[in-house]
C-alpha positions as CSV (number, residue, x, y, z in Angstrom):
1,M,-55.5,28.7,37.6
2,V,-53.6,25.6,38.8
3,W,-50.4,24.5,37.1
4,R,-50.3,20.8,36.7
5,S,-47.0,19.0,35.8
6,P,-47.3,16.5,32.8
7,S,-48.3,13.2,33.4
8,R,-45.4,10.3,33.6
9,A,-46.8,8.8,30.5
10,R,-46.6,11.9,28.6
11,R,-43.1,12.6,29.8
12,R,-42.0,9.2,28.5
13,A,-43.7,9.7,25.2
14,V,-41.8,13.1,24.7
15,A,-38.6,11.4,25.7
16,A,-39.1,8.2,23.3
17,L,-39.7,10.9,20.4
18,R,-36.5,12.7,21.2
19,M,-34.8,9.5,21.0
20,L,-36.3,8.6,17.9
21,A,-35.6,11.9,16.4
22,A,-31.8,11.8,17.4
23,L,-31.6,8.2,16.0
24,F,-33.0,9.3,12.7
25,L,-30.6,12.3,12.5
26,A,-27.5,10.2,13.4
27,G,-28.5,7.9,10.8
28,G,-28.7,10.5,8.3
29,I,-25.5,11.7,9.0
30,Y,-24.0,8.4,8.9
31,T,-25.6,8.1,5.4
32,L,-24.3,11.2,4.1
33,V,-20.5,10.6,5.3
34,S,-20.0,6.6,5.2
35,P,-18.1,5.4,2.1
36,G,-20.7,3.0,1.2
37,A,-23.3,5.6,0.7
38,Q,-21.1,7.6,-1.6
39,A,-21.3,5.0,-4.4
40,N,-22.2,6.4,-7.7
41,A,-25.2,4.9,-9.8
42,P,-23.8,3.6,-13.2
43,G,-25.6,6.7,-15.1
44,T,-23.2,9.0,-13.2
45,L,-19.8,7.3,-13.8
46,S,-17.2,9.0,-16.0
47,A,-16.2,7.5,-19.3
48,A,-13.2,5.8,-17.8
49,A,-15.1,4.5,-14.8
50,Q,-17.8,2.8,-17.2
51,E,-14.9,1.3,-19.2
52,G,-13.8,0.0,-15.5
53,R,-17.1,-1.2,-14.8
54,A,-17.1,-3.4,-17.8
55,L,-13.9,-5.0,-16.8
56,Y,-14.9,-5.5,-13.4
57,E,-18.1,-7.3,-14.2
58,T,-16.2,-9.8,-16.1
59,S,-13.2,-10.4,-13.8
60,C,-13.8,-9.1,-10.4
61,I,-17.6,-9.4,-9.6
62,S,-17.5,-12.9,-8.6
63,C,-15.3,-12.2,-5.4
64,H,-16.0,-8.6,-4.8
65,G,-19.6,-8.5,-5.5
66,D,-22.1,-6.5,-7.9
67,N,-21.4,-3.0,-5.9
68,G,-17.8,-4.1,-4.6
69,Q,-19.5,-4.7,-1.1
70,G,-17.4,-8.1,-1.1
71,V,-18.3,-11.6,-1.2
72,Q,-17.9,-13.5,2.2
73,D,-15.1,-16.2,2.1
74,R,-14.2,-15.0,-1.3
75,G,-13.2,-11.4,-1.4
76,P,-13.1,-8.3,0.7
77,S,-15.4,-5.1,0.0
78,L,-13.6,-2.6,-2.1
79,I,-15.6,0.5,-1.0
80,G,-13.3,2.9,0.5
81,V,-9.9,1.3,-0.7
82,G,-9.5,3.9,-3.7
83,S,-7.9,4.0,-7.0
84,A,-4.3,3.7,-5.7
85,S,-4.8,0.2,-4.0
86,V,-6.7,-1.1,-7.2
87,E,-3.7,0.2,-9.6
88,F,-1.1,-1.4,-7.4
89,Q,-2.8,-4.8,-7.1
90,V,-4.1,-5.1,-10.8
91,E,-0.7,-3.6,-12.3
92,T,1.5,-5.9,-10.2
93,G,-0.7,-8.9,-11.1
94,R,-1.6,-9.7,-7.6
95,M,-5.2,-9.1,-8.7
96,P,-7.2,-11.0,-9.9
97,A,-6.3,-13.7,-7.6
98,S,-6.8,-17.1,-8.3
99,R,-7.3,-18.1,-4.5
100,Q,-6.9,-16.5,-0.9
101,E,-3.6,-17.0,0.8
102,A,-1.4,-15.2,3.1
103,Q,0.4,-13.6,0.9
104,I,-0.2,-13.0,-3.0
105,D,3.2,-12.8,-5.1
106,R,3.7,-10.6,-8.1
107,K,3.0,-12.2,-11.3
108,P,2.5,-11.2,-14.9
109,P,-0.6,-8.7,-14.9
110,M,-3.7,-9.6,-16.5
111,F,-4.6,-6.0,-17.4
112,D,-2.4,-3.5,-19.2
113,R,-1.8,0.0,-17.5
114,D,-4.7,1.9,-18.9
115,Q,-7.1,-1.1,-17.7
116,A,-5.8,-1.1,-14.3
117,R,-6.3,2.7,-14.2
118,Q,-9.9,2.3,-15.6
119,L,-10.7,-0.4,-12.8
120,G,-9.1,1.9,-10.3
121,Q,-11.2,5.1,-11.6
122,Y,-14.4,2.8,-11.2
123,I,-13.7,1.9,-7.6
124,Q,-12.7,5.4,-6.8
125,E,-16.1,6.7,-8.2
126,L,-17.8,3.8,-6.5
127,G,-16.8,4.3,-2.9
128,G,-13.7,6.7,-2.7
129,G,-10.5,6.2,-1.0
130,P,-6.8,7.0,-1.5
131,Q,-5.5,8.2,-5.0
132,V,-2.0,8.6,-6.4
133,P,-2.0,12.6,-6.6
134,F,0.6,12.5,-9.6
135,Q,-0.9,11.9,-13.1
136,G,2.3,10.9,-14.7
137,D,4.4,7.9,-14.5
138,K,7.4,9.6,-13.5
139,M,7.7,11.2,-10.0
140,T,11.4,12.0,-9.4
141,A,12.3,15.0,-11.5
142,E,12.6,17.4,-8.7
143,A,13.2,14.6,-5.9
144,D,16.3,14.5,-3.4
145,I,17.7,11.1,-3.6
146,A,19.9,11.5,-0.5
147,H,16.9,12.6,1.6
148,G,15.0,9.5,0.2
149,G,17.9,7.4,1.2
150,K,17.7,8.6,4.6
151,L,14.0,8.1,4.8
152,F,14.3,4.7,3.2
153,R,16.7,3.4,5.8
154,V,14.6,4.6,8.7
155,N,11.1,3.4,7.5
156,C,11.7,0.5,4.9
157,S,15.0,-1.2,5.0
158,S,14.2,-3.3,7.9
159,C,11.7,-5.4,5.7
160,H,13.1,-4.5,2.1
161,A,16.7,-4.6,3.1
162,F,19.3,-1.8,2.6
163,S,19.4,-2.8,-1.2
164,A,15.7,-3.0,-1.6
165,G,16.1,-6.6,-2.6
166,G,13.4,-8.0,-0.1
167,G,13.6,-10.0,2.9
168,A,12.0,-12.6,5.0
169,L,9.2,-11.8,7.8
170,S,7.6,-13.7,10.4
171,S,5.1,-16.6,9.7
172,G,6.7,-17.6,6.3
173,K,5.8,-14.1,4.7
174,F,8.2,-12.0,3.2
175,A,8.7,-8.2,2.0
176,P,9.4,-8.6,-1.9
177,T,12.0,-7.1,-4.0
178,L,11.2,-3.5,-5.3
179,E,13.6,-4.1,-8.5
180,P,10.5,-4.1,-10.8
181,S,8.4,-1.7,-9.3
182,T,7.4,1.5,-11.1
183,D,7.1,5.0,-9.5
184,R,3.4,4.9,-9.3
185,Q,3.7,1.4,-7.9
186,L,5.9,2.3,-5.2
187,Y,3.9,5.5,-4.2
188,A,0.6,3.4,-4.2
189,A,2.3,1.0,-2.1
190,M,3.3,3.5,0.5
191,L,-0.1,5.2,0.2
192,T,-2.3,2.1,0.8
193,G,0.0,-0.6,2.6
194,P,-0.6,-3.6,0.6
195,Q,-0.7,-7.1,2.3
196,N,2.2,-6.9,5.2
197,M,3.2,-3.4,4.4
198,P,2.3,-0.7,6.8
199,V,0.4,2.5,5.4
200,F,2.2,5.7,5.1
201,G,-0.1,8.5,5.2
202,D,0.8,11.9,4.2
203,N,0.9,12.9,7.9
204,Q,3.9,10.3,8.2
205,L,5.6,10.9,4.9
206,S,4.7,13.7,3.0
207,P,4.0,13.3,-0.9
208,Q,7.6,15.0,-1.3
209,D,9.1,12.3,1.0
210,K,7.5,9.7,-0.9
211,Y,9.0,11.2,-4.3
212,D,12.3,11.2,-2.7
213,I,12.3,7.6,-1.5
214,I,11.1,6.6,-5.0
215,A,13.9,8.4,-6.4
216,Y,16.5,6.7,-4.1
217,V,14.9,3.3,-4.8
218,Q,15.1,3.8,-8.8
219,N,18.5,5.1,-8.2
220,L,19.7,1.8,-6.7
221,K,18.8,0.1,-9.9
222,S,21.3,1.8,-11.6
223,D,24.2,2.4,-9.2
224,T,27.0,0.3,-10.3
225,D,29.0,0.1,-7.0
226,P,31.6,2.7,-8.0
227,G,33.5,1.9,-4.4
228,G,34.1,-1.6,-5.4
229,W,32.6,-4.9,-4.5
230,G,28.8,-4.4,-3.4
231,L,28.8,-7.6,-1.2
232,G,25.2,-8.1,-2.4
233,R,24.1,-4.5,-0.9
234,F,22.9,-6.7,2.1
235,G,24.2,-3.9,4.5
236,P,26.7,-4.0,7.3
237,V,26.2,-7.7,8.1
238,T,27.9,-9.0,5.1
239,E,30.6,-6.5,5.2
240,G,31.3,-7.6,8.9
241,V,31.3,-11.3,8.1
242,A,33.8,-10.4,4.9
243,I,36.1,-8.4,7.2
244,F,36.1,-11.0,10.0
245,L,36.9,-14.0,7.4
246,F,39.8,-11.7,5.5
247,G,41.2,-10.9,8.7
248,M,41.4,-14.2,10.2
249,V,43.0,-15.5,7.1
250,V,45.7,-12.7,7.3
251,L,46.1,-13.4,11.1
252,V,46.7,-17.2,10.5
253,F,49.2,-16.5,7.7
254,A,50.8,-13.9,9.7
255,A,51.1,-16.4,12.8
256,L,52.6,-19.1,10.5
257,W,55.2,-16.6,8.8
258,I,56.2,-15.4,12.3
259,A,56.6,-19.1,13.4
260,G,58.5,-20.0,10.6
261,K,61.0,-17.2,11.0
262,S,61.5,-18.0,14.8
């Protein structure tokens, strides 16, 4: 019996079938793991998410689309942004936005806290994403304020200033003041990086680190400067200017006094 090698056409057909099988397999895996494929059907949503869907369809759907997939030139996709981002944007009044712009400032919110969380739960169940792990509103019961201050000065003060009062950035943008922010809003901002802010994932700042930073920021609101004049809490620059001006005045008067005596 003489063995014959497969023909070239047969080998090409087998190779093409293998390629198609590999493509189907890759597509199936992507479908299973991609955020867009995790969207739940309306009938499987929780009660809170169903309430959020009703709010979404009256106030958000025109910009973000029927299933949160976004609308070109009107609003980005919300698949994968998570409830943390929605809570922050809605509770601070940045969303719904009247128009797209480089930076959306904080304003009185259209929805209350419960409605914001319902919207967040709907987006969470629709496409997943980051969530605030703490269910309550106060996160600083066991926080280390001193450690939070150290982390804040290293990671946050360059934009928000040492006093958390905000500061100017490039291209006309700015870092907002943190004075009106709640614990959950601060945590959500660190977790999601809204607008110009970088994202601080748990591999950069652990949940406990975030609690410590929140405790430090909230403590700034009640700190009454027991050491004296706070100089606006802008850090060493204003202190240096104040010392320079005071020192120059002292030197001038000292020179005049010496000249008068001589």
